[in-house]
N, C-alpha and C positions, 0 to 999 in steps of 0.2 A: 419479537415484540413489534407490533404495528401501531404507529401513532399517526392519526389522521385528524384534520380539522373537521368540525361539525358546524353547528349553528354560530353565526356571527351577529352581534347586536351593537348598534351605535348607542352608547350610553348617554353622552352629554357633550355639548359644546364647551370647550375649555377656554377659548379666547373670543374676544369680540365684545361689543357694547351690550349685546343681548345674552351673553353667557352668564352663568352663575358667578364667575369670577369678576365680572364687570371690569375687564382689563382696560377699556377705553377710559373710564372714569378714574380708576385706581392707579394705572400705570402708563397712561397715554399711549396705549396701543389698541387701535380699533380693528386692525387687520394684521395678520402675520401667517407664517407657515412653519412646517417641519415640527420642531419640538423634540430634539434629540434628548433622550432620557438616560441618566446613569446614576448609580449610587454614589453620592458625594460624601458619605460618612456623616456621623453625628445624627443619624436618624432622618436624613433628608435625601430626596432625589432632586437633582438639578435638571432643568429643562432649557436647552438652548434653542431658541427660535431663529428663523431666518429673517429675510427682509421684512421690516416692521414699519407700520404707518399709523399715524395718529390723526389729529384734527385735520379735516379737509380731505380725507381719503374718499375717493369717488366710487368705490365698489368694483367688483369683478376683476380680481387680479390687481396689479399695481405696477407703477413705474418708478424707478429710483429717482431721487432728487426732488421729491415733492411730498407734501402732507406729513411733515415731521418724520421723514424717512431715517431709519437706522438699519444698517446691514444685518445686525443680529442683536438679540437681547437675551438676558439670562434671568430665569425665575427659579423658584424652588418650592417643594411641597414635602410635608411630613406625613401626609395622610396614608393610613393603612387600609381604610375602608373606601373602596372606589365604586361602591354600588350606585352612588348618585353623581359621580363625576370625579375629576381630579382638581381638588382645591389648590390654588396657588397662594402660598403664604406671603410671598414677597418677591422683590426683584432687586438686582443691582441697579441702584437709582442714580440719576443725575441730580443737580441742585434743586430742580423744581419738583422732584419726587417721581417724575416719569422714568420709565425704564431707559437706562443708558446703553449705548452701543458698547460692547465689551471687547470683542476681538477687533483690533484696529484695522482700518483700510488705508490704502495709499494711492499713489499715482498709477495710472494705466490699468486700473481695475474698476469694473462696473460695480462690483460688490464683493463681499467676503462672506461665503455661505458655510455654516457648520454642517458636517456630515456625520460625525460620530464622536464619542468622548468616553473617557475612562479616568478613574482616580486610582493612583498608585502611591501608597505611603503618604497620603495626605496632600499630594500634588495632583492637580487636575490637568489633563491633556485633551485637547480637542483637535480632531482632524478637520481641516477646512479646505475649501477651494477658492482660489483667487480667480474670479470670473473676468475674462478679457472682453467677451462679447456674447450676447444672446443671439441665437439663430431661430430657425423654425422650431415649433413646439417639440420638446424632447431632444433638442440639439443646442449645444453651446460650446464655447472655446475657453479654456482656462490658460492663464499664464503659468500657474503651478498649483500643486496641492501641498499642504504642509501640516505640521503639528504646532498648534499654539499651546502655551503653557501658562498656568496660573499657580503661584505659590502663596497667594493671600486669600484663599477661600473664594476664588472666582471673581474678585473685585477688579483686578487688572490682569491683562493677558499680554504675552509677548510672542513674537513670531520669529524664532531663530532661523537664520539662513541655512544652518546645518540640517534643518528638519524640513527640507523641501524636495518634492519630486517635480522637477522642471518638465514642462510640456512643449518642448521646442518643436517636435514633429507632429504634435496633436495626438500621439498614440501612447502616452505614458499610462500605465495600467493601474495607477492608484490615485487618480484624480478625484474620485468619489469613493469614500471608504467608511468602514465601520470597525471599531475596536471591540475586542473581547479578550478575556483572560483565560489562559489554559496552562495551569501549573506555573512553571518558572518562566513562561513566555507570555508576552502580550501579542495577540494576533491582530492583523489588519487585513480585512477582506476589502477588495477594491475592484474598480473597473475604470474604463476610460471616461473622458468627459462626455456627458450626455447619458441617454437612457437606452442605448441600442447595442450594447456589447456584452460579452460574457464576464463572469467574475473570476478573480484571481486571489491568491492568498500569500501573505508575508508574515513574518514573525520577528521579534526582537526581544532581548532581555530588557526588563524595566529600566535598568540604568542607561540603556542606549536608545530610549524612545525619541530623543531629540537628535539622533545621528543616523540619517538615512543610509549612510555608507555601511552601517552595522547590521542592517536588515537582511534577512534571508528570505528566499522566495521558493515556493513549492513548485517543482518542475514536473509533477505527475508521479514521481517515485522517490524524491528526496528533496533536500534543501540546498539551494545554491545562492551565492552572494551576488547575483546578477539579475536585475529586474527583467531584462529581456528573456530570461530563461523561464519566467513564470508561465505555467500552463493553466488553461481554463479548468475550473472546478467542475463545470457542467456546461452543456450547450443551452443557450437561452438568452433572453434579453433582460438585462438587469439595470434598474435605475436605483433610486434611493433605497438603502438597505439597512437592516439591523440584524445582529446575530448574537446568540447567547446559548449557554448550556443550561438545560432544564434538569435539575437534580432529581426530581421525582421520577422521571421516566428514563433517565440516563441517555438523553438524546440532545444533539445540537439542533437548534431551531433558527431558521432564517426567514425573515419577512423581506420582500422586495417588490418594487413596482415592476410589472411586466407590461410594457406598452402594447405589444401585439395582442396580448390577452385582455387589455383594457381594464387592469385592476391590480390589486395587491395579492401576491402569491405567498403561500407558506410552504417551506421545504424542511425536511428533517434529515439528519445523518447521524451515524454512530460516532463519527470523528469529524473534526473540522475539515480534513482533507477529503471527506466523503466516505462512501458514495452517497450523494444527495438524491432524495426522491425527486420525481418529475414535477412536483409542485401542484398544489391545489389552490384555486382561486378562493380567497376569503373575503375580499371587499371588491365588489363589482362596480365598474364604471357605468354600467347600465342603470344601476340603482342610485349611485352617487357619482355623477359625471365629473371627469377630470380629477380623480383622486390620485394621490401620490404619498410617498412616505411609508409609514408603517414602522414606528420606532418603539421597540419593546420596553415595557416597564420592567426594570431589573428585579423588582420584588415579585413579579409574576413567575420568575424563573427559579427563585430560591424558596418559594413556599411561604413567604412571610406576610402576604396580604391577608386581610381578614377573611376572604372567601376562598382561600386556596384549598385545594383538595388533593388527595393522593392519586397515584396512577391507576389503582384498581377501578375507580369510577370516572377516570378522566380528570381533566384540570382546565381551568380558565386561564387564558393569556390576555393581558391588557396591553394596549399599545395606542399610540397617537397617530392619527391619519389627517392629512391635509386635503382640502378640497379647493380647487382654484376659484370657482364661481363665488362662494362666500369669502374666499381667501382667509380662511380661519382653520382652526385645529379642533379635532373631535376625539374624545376618548372612546375607544372601540374595544369590544371583548369578543374573543372567539373561544368556543369550547372545543378542546381536543379530546378525542376518544382514544383509549389505549386498549388494544386487543392482544 
């Protein structure tokens, strides 16, 4: 079976004052990025956004410390019909009704950015990176990456020290990551800080999600308990990523930023360990300059969206894409053909 992406369409702007969600007025965020999506249970999808700004935002990107800045905010949606966009039904709010920062930040970090998330047995886990300093575009340095946990439906989050990949030498392979479920294991796809390295793969039992020492790493032929043994899944340049299993076509799907190719690339594989396809450009930076992200909507993968279709005629995949200039998030759809 050959699964290849076809036509891509930008459906609607999800965030910003001029979006259908009117997030500036309703939630005090005029500008934001990312939008990590995962099934939160209870008929909802959670969306974790990155650095978020409100009143006083000056446009074209942003800088921490001004314009009602928060490192991250959390919204949710119950919509099954995404033909007109992704409606946001609410946010984790602060006292004035605006979106609150949910994953806390501390000293010696510029910001705390969410990378991927998953819900297991009603508990929410988010992979995040503690950013130490920003560098040239596509380059940054982290203190560590870790897993934050919420046991009260996303309202409060904690960052256990046992769930951290420290980045002392700048080469820790799971500083930017994406979670996925595979049977009895939770998978973590990762790469080093920045957008110019290859991807790696780890796994753990759900009970050990907050114990980095319990993770195993794919070394190209088997699993080992040493991060340094992790082998690249494929050659290429991987930035922000999202991975999931599509039930209809029995394939794993990965979306990731590819800086040298100036856009978001889609790859497929029969198993998480590969072999992964060479990748097809689905969102071009020539059409939408400075795009990044590509966070899969989980209900696009399990066939429960209103416009889902079977493998014989292909299927649509919905995901969120950030664009630096507007510094906002857009719902995007790509049609995948099955041959």
